[in-house]
C-alpha positions in Angstrom: 18.1 -176.4 -57.4 20.8 -175.1 -55.5 19.4 -174.3 -51.8 22.7 -171.9 -51.1 22.4 -170.0 -54.6 19.0 -170.3 -55.6 20.5 -171.1 -59.4 19.8 -173.6 -62.0 22.0 -176.9 -61.5 23.3 -178.3 -64.5 22.2 -181.6 -66.0 24.7 -184.5 -66.2 22.7 -187.3 -67.2 21.7 -190.9 -65.3 24.5 -192.6 -63.9 25.1 -196.0 -62.0 25.4 -196.7 -58.7 26.3 -200.2 -57.4 25.4 -201.5 -53.8 26.2 -204.6 -51.8 22.2 -205.1 -50.2 20.9 -207.8 -47.8 19.3 -208.9 -50.5 22.6 -208.9 -53.4 24.0 -206.4 -55.2 21.3 -203.9 -56.7 22.5 -201.3 -59.5 20.8 -197.8 -59.3 20.2 -195.5 -62.6 20.0 -192.0 -60.9 20.1 -188.6 -62.2 23.3 -186.2 -61.6 23.6 -182.6 -61.4 26.3 -180.3 -61.4 26.7 -176.8 -60.3 27.5 -173.8 -62.7 31.0 -172.8 -62.9 35.1 -174.2 -62.5 35.3 -177.0 -60.2 32.4 -177.3 -59.4 31.5 -180.7 -58.2 28.6 -183.1 -59.0 25.8 -183.9 -56.5 23.0 -187.0 -56.8 20.3 -186.1 -54.2 18.7 -188.6 -54.6 21.5 -190.9 -53.0 20.8 -189.2 -49.6 17.2 -190.8 -50.3 18.3 -193.8 -50.7 21.1 -194.2 -47.3 21.7 -191.5 -45.5 25.3 -192.6 -45.3 25.1 -192.8 -49.0 27.8 -196.0 -48.8 28.7 -198.8 -51.4 27.6 -201.4 -48.6 24.0 -201.2 -47.2 22.6 -200.8 -43.5 21.7 -203.9 -43.3 24.7 -205.9 -45.2 26.6 -203.6 -42.4 24.9 -205.5 -39.8 25.2 -208.7 -41.1 28.8 -207.9 -41.5 29.1 -207.2 -37.5 27.1 -209.4 -36.0 28.5 -212.6 -37.8 31.5 -211.3 -36.9 31.1 -211.2 -33.4 31.2 -214.8 -32.8 33.6 -215.2 -35.6 37.6 -216.0 -35.4 38.7 -214.2 -38.2 37.2 -211.7 -41.1 38.1 -214.5 -43.5 35.9 -217.0 -41.8 33.2 -214.4 -41.8 33.3 -213.7 -45.1 33.0 -217.0 -45.6 30.1 -217.4 -43.7 28.7 -214.4 -44.9 28.7 -215.8 -48.2 27.1 -219.2 -47.3 24.4 -218.0 -44.9 23.4 -215.1 -46.6 24.6 -215.3 -50.4 26.9 -212.0 -49.9 30.5 -212.4 -51.8 32.4 -209.8 -49.4 36.4 -210.0 -49.2 37.7 -210.2 -46.4 39.0 -207.5 -46.4 36.0 -205.0 -47.4 34.7 -207.0 -44.2 37.3 -205.8 -41.8 37.0 -202.1 -43.2 33.0 -202.5 -42.7 33.3 -204.2 -39.5 35.8 -201.1 -38.3 34.0 -198.4 -39.5 31.2 -199.0 -37.5 32.8 -199.8 -34.3 34.0 -196.3 -34.6 30.6 -195.4 -35.5 28.8 -196.9 -32.1 31.9 -194.9 -30.5 31.1 -191.9 -31.7 27.4 -192.4 -31.5 28.0 -193.3 -27.7 30.2 -190.3 -26.8 28.1 -187.9 -28.3 24.9 -189.5 -26.3 22.8 -191.1 -29.0 23.4 -194.2 -28.0 21.2 -194.5 -24.3 21.2 -197.7 -22.0 17.1 -197.8 -21.9 17.2 -198.2 -18.2 17.7 -196.4 -15.3 19.1 -197.1 -11.6 15.7 -196.6 -10.1 13.7 -199.1 -11.8 16.6 -202.0 -10.7 14.3 -203.0 -7.7 15.2 -206.0 -5.3 14.0 -207.2 -2.2 16.9 -207.0 0.5 17.1 -209.8 3.6 15.0 -207.7 6.1 12.3 -207.5 3.5 12.3 -203.3 2.2 12.5 -203.0 -1.3 15.2 -201.1 -2.9 16.9 -200.0 -6.2 20.0 -201.3 -6.2 22.9 -201.1 -9.1 26.7 -202.3 -8.9 29.7 -200.2 -10.5 32.7 -201.9 -11.8 35.9 -201.4 -13.2 38.7 -203.6 -14.9 41.8 -204.0 -17.3 42.9 -207.1 -19.2 45.4 -207.4 -22.3 44.9 -207.7 -25.6 47.7 -207.9 -28.6 48.5 -204.8 -30.7 50.7 -204.4 -33.9 54.2 -202.7 -32.7 55.7 -200.1 -34.9 58.2 -203.1 -36.0 56.4 -205.2 -37.3 54.7 -202.6 -39.3 57.7 -201.6 -40.7 58.9 -204.8 -41.5 55.5 -205.8 -43.3 55.6 -202.6 -44.9 59.1 -203.6 -46.4 57.4 -206.9 -47.4 54.3 -205.3 -49.2 56.9 -203.3 -51.3 59.1 -205.9 -52.3 56.6 -208.0 -53.3 55.0 -204.6 -55.7 58.5 -204.4 -57.1 58.7 -208.6 -57.9 55.3 -208.6 -60.0 56.1 -205.6 -62.0 59.8 -207.2 -62.8 57.7 -210.2 -64.0 54.4 -208.4 -66.0 56.4 -205.5 -67.9 59.4 -203.0 -66.3 57.1 -201.0 -69.2 54.3 -200.9 -67.5 52.9 -197.5 -65.1 54.2 -198.1 -61.9 51.5 -198.3 -59.4 50.2 -195.6 -56.8 52.1 -195.3 -53.9 50.9 -196.6 -50.8 49.2 -194.3 -47.7 51.3 -193.2 -45.3 52.3 -195.7 -42.3 50.4 -195.9 -39.6 52.2 -195.8 -36.1 52.7 -199.2 -34.3 52.4 -199.6 -30.6 55.4 -199.7 -28.4 54.6 -203.3 -27.0 52.7 -206.5 -28.5 50.6 -206.4 -25.5 48.7 -203.3 -24.0 46.3 -203.0 -21.8 41.9 -201.8 -21.9 39.9 -201.0 -19.6 36.7 -201.5 -18.9 33.5 -200.0 -17.4 30.5 -201.7 -16.5 27.0 -200.5 -14.2 25.1 -204.0 -13.2 21.5 -204.2 -11.3 21.7 -207.4 -9.0 20.4 -210.2 -11.4 22.5 -209.2 -15.0 19.5 -208.1 -16.7 20.5 -204.4 -17.0 24.4 -203.8 -17.6 26.3 -200.8 -20.0 29.3 -202.0 -20.8 32.2 -199.2 -21.8 36.1 -200.4 -22.9 38.7 -198.0 -24.0 42.7 -198.5 -25.1 43.5 -194.9 -23.4 44.7 -194.2 -19.9 43.2 -194.3 -16.4 41.6 -190.7 -16.9 39.3 -192.0 -19.7 37.7 -194.7 -17.5 37.4 -192.4 -15.0 35.4 -190.3 -18.0 33.3 -193.1 -18.9 32.4 -193.9 -15.4 31.5 -190.8 -14.6 29.3 -190.1 -17.7 27.8 -193.6 -17.5 27.1 -193.0 -13.9 25.1 -190.0 -15.4 23.2 -191.4 -18.0 21.4 -194.3 -16.2 21.0 -191.8 -13.2 23.4 -194.0 -10.3 22.8 -191.3 -7.7 18.8 -192.1 -7.4 19.8 -195.4 -6.2 19.2 -196.5 -2.8 22.0 -199.0 -2.8 24.7 -197.9 -5.0 28.1 -200.8 -4.3 31.2 -200.9 -6.2 32.8 -204.0 -6.7 36.7 -203.3 -7.4 40.3 -205.8 -6.8 43.0 -204.3 -5.4 44.5 -202.0 -8.1 45.1 -198.3 -7.2 43.8 -196.6 -10.1 40.2 -197.9 -10.3 40.1 -196.7 -6.6 41.6 -193.2 -7.2 39.1 -193.1 -10.0 35.9 -193.2 -8.3 37.4 -190.9 -5.5 38.4 -188.6 -8.6 35.4 -188.6 -10.3 33.1 -188.8 -7.2 31.3 -191.1 -7.6 28.9 -191.6 -4.8 29.1 -195.4 -3.2 26.9 -197.1 -0.2 30.3 -199.1 -0.1 33.1 -200.0 -1.5 33.8 -203.5 -1.8 37.0 -205.5 -2.1 36.7 -208.4 -4.6 36.6 -211.6 -2.3 38.7 -213.5 -4.4 41.3 -211.0 -4.6 41.6 -211.5 -1.5 41.8 -215.1 -1.6 44.6 -215.3 -3.7 46.7 -212.9 -0.9 45.7 -215.3 1.9 46.6 -218.4 -0.2 49.8 -216.7 -1.4 50.5 -216.5 2.4 49.1 -220.3 3.0 51.9 -221.3 0.5 54.7 -219.6 1.7 54.4 -220.4 5.5 52.5 -223.7 5.5 54.0 -225.1 1.9 52.3 -226.2 -1.5 50.2 -229.0 -0.3 49.7 -228.5 3.1 46.1 -229.9 4.6 47.1 -227.5 8.0 47.3 -225.3 5.7 44.1 -225.9 3.6 42.1 -225.6 6.7 44.1 -222.4 7.9 43.1 -220.8 4.7 39.8 -221.7 4.8 39.1 -220.6 8.4 40.4 -217.5 7.8 38.6 -216.7 4.8 34.9 -218.2 7.2 35.9 -215.9 9.8 36.4 -212.6 7.2 33.1 -213.5 5.4 30.8 -214.3 8.1 32.8 -212.5 11.4 33.9 -209.1 10.5 37.6 -207.9 10.0 38.5 -207.4 13.8 38.3 -211.4 14.0 40.0 -211.8 10.8 42.7 -209.2 11.7 43.0 -211.2 15.2 43.5 -214.5 13.4 46.8 -212.9 11.2 47.8 -211.5 14.0 47.7 -215.0 15.9 49.7 -216.8 12.8 52.0 -214.2 12.0 52.9 -214.6 15.4 54.0 -218.6 14.7 56.8 -217.8 12.0 60.2 -217.8 13.1 62.0 -217.8 9.9 62.5 -214.4 8.6 61.4 -215.2 5.1 58.0 -216.4 6.2 57.5 -213.1 8.7 58.4 -211.1 5.5 55.4 -213.1 3.3 53.3 -212.8 6.8 53.8 -209.3 6.9 53.1 -208.4 3.3 49.1 -210.2 3.8 49.6 -207.8 6.9 49.7 -204.7 4.7 47.8 -206.1 2.3 44.3 -206.2 4.6 45.7 -203.1 6.9 45.5 -200.7 3.4 42.0 -202.3 2.5 40.8 -202.4 5.8 37.3 -200.0 4.7 36.6 -202.2 1.8 36.8 -206.0 3.7 33.3 -205.6 5.5 31.7 -209.3 3.9 29.9 -209.7 6.8 27.5 -206.7 6.3 27.6 -207.2 2.8 25.9 -211.1 3.5 23.4 -208.8 6.0 22.1 -206.4 3.1 22.3 -209.3 0.0 25.0 -207.7 -1.3 27.6 -209.4 -3.7 31.1 -209.6 -2.8 32.6 -210.9 -6.0 33.5 -208.8 -9.3 33.0 -212.2 -11.1 30.2 -210.1 -13.3 32.9 -207.9 -14.5 36.3 -210.5 -14.6 33.2 -212.6 -17.5 32.8 -209.0 -19.4 36.3 -208.7 -19.2 36.8 -212.1 -21.4 33.7 -211.6 -23.1 34.4 -208.4 -24.9 37.8 -208.6 -26.1 37.5 -212.2 -27.3 37.1 -211.3 -31.2 40.7 -209.6 -30.5 42.0 -212.7 -29.1 43.6 -215.5 -30.4 47.0 -217.2 -32.3 48.4 -214.9 -34.6 46.6 -212.1 -34.1 47.8 -208.7 -34.0 45.9 -205.2 -33.6 46.4 -201.5 -33.9 44.9 -200.4 -30.5 42.2 -197.9 -32.3 40.5 -200.8 -34.2 41.1 -203.5 -31.4 38.8 -201.3 -29.5 36.4 -200.6 -32.1 35.7 -204.3 -32.7 35.6 -204.3 -28.9 33.0 -201.7 -28.9 30.4 -203.7 -31.3 30.6 -206.5 -28.6 29.9 -204.2 -25.7 27.2 -202.7 -27.1 25.6 -206.0 -27.4 26.2 -207.0 -23.9 24.5 -203.5 -23.1 21.2 -204.7 -24.7 21.7 -201.3 -26.9 22.1 -203.4 -30.7 18.8 -203.0 -32.4 18.7 -199.7 -30.7 21.3 -198.6 -32.3 20.6 -199.9 -35.8 17.3 -198.7 -35.3 18.7 -195.3 -35.5 21.0 -196.0 -38.1 18.2 -196.6 -40.3 17.0 -193.7 -39.1 20.0 -191.6 -40.3 21.5 -191.1 -37.2 24.9 -190.4 -37.8 
């Protein structure tokens, strides 16, 4: 019966449906029904019982595709591994479509709030050096570059495809019907590499992590920062630390999104990079004296605080005589002065807080690993979808996501 009209549906007989499952290809015969009337579409109610997505590739097979693709280097190699490991014959093109579609489904589930982190900031307990137990969570953001297909490359590829189709038709028979037209061309990017943004929350031990990635501008990264802060109850933590480099857009998003922090810390490595730049400009590339100076300066700022560090920089600046060296010294002084509120490493040491953004830098390497490599070019949305799968796995949400898909949460 048609639930909307109450009329009886017309029996159209049985028909076959083929689905590729984790146990091989399965062919099912099921009954089709049709509403009475012109232009009515046939319905197969049992299909939704067999698979909520009514897909020709089963959920188990899709998970295998995504799991193997995460550790693969190309869709072709992943398809070959899938055939030999599980006996599932998929073309590289079909596998690509499955993985990218599932990645976009992960993004939709995350935006809708269906993909929860499974932990709260109040769960992240740690013992301070003074023996007091507190909850502590770190928040961080960073950007990285990933290869994309430019619009010029897309036009060239389309020209090659059209020429190849015409050549095949001439070789076979001109009287054969023309092949169907190509779908509309998807617009490419304006550059070969585009910046993606990564947002991460983690505890002291990195056992709990929540990672999100976006291809969109800084404002979207800020939205993800605020969204995920709410999902883990970031405000519930006793100690809320921001670990960032000196990029202005990162600091601005923490401010604009009203993320309440105990302290925003400048990554120690990035400060050391600027100190070493000044060292090379004033002492030379391979100067033992310069190495000792840089080491002593970084030791001072780490253990004694900003004021002694600033005094050492002023003393170093006063010893410079040439104009280029004074310019380099002034650049370091301006950098240190602009980030004075973030250079409090002595306080971090007393409380046992991290001073390096290594965990975020590591994720900026691990999450886009699948989309990087020689000869790889992606549409930005497809690259983002593939990285969403890896971000989900790094956030330890893999099993929860597939369990929700099994229950029909689409």
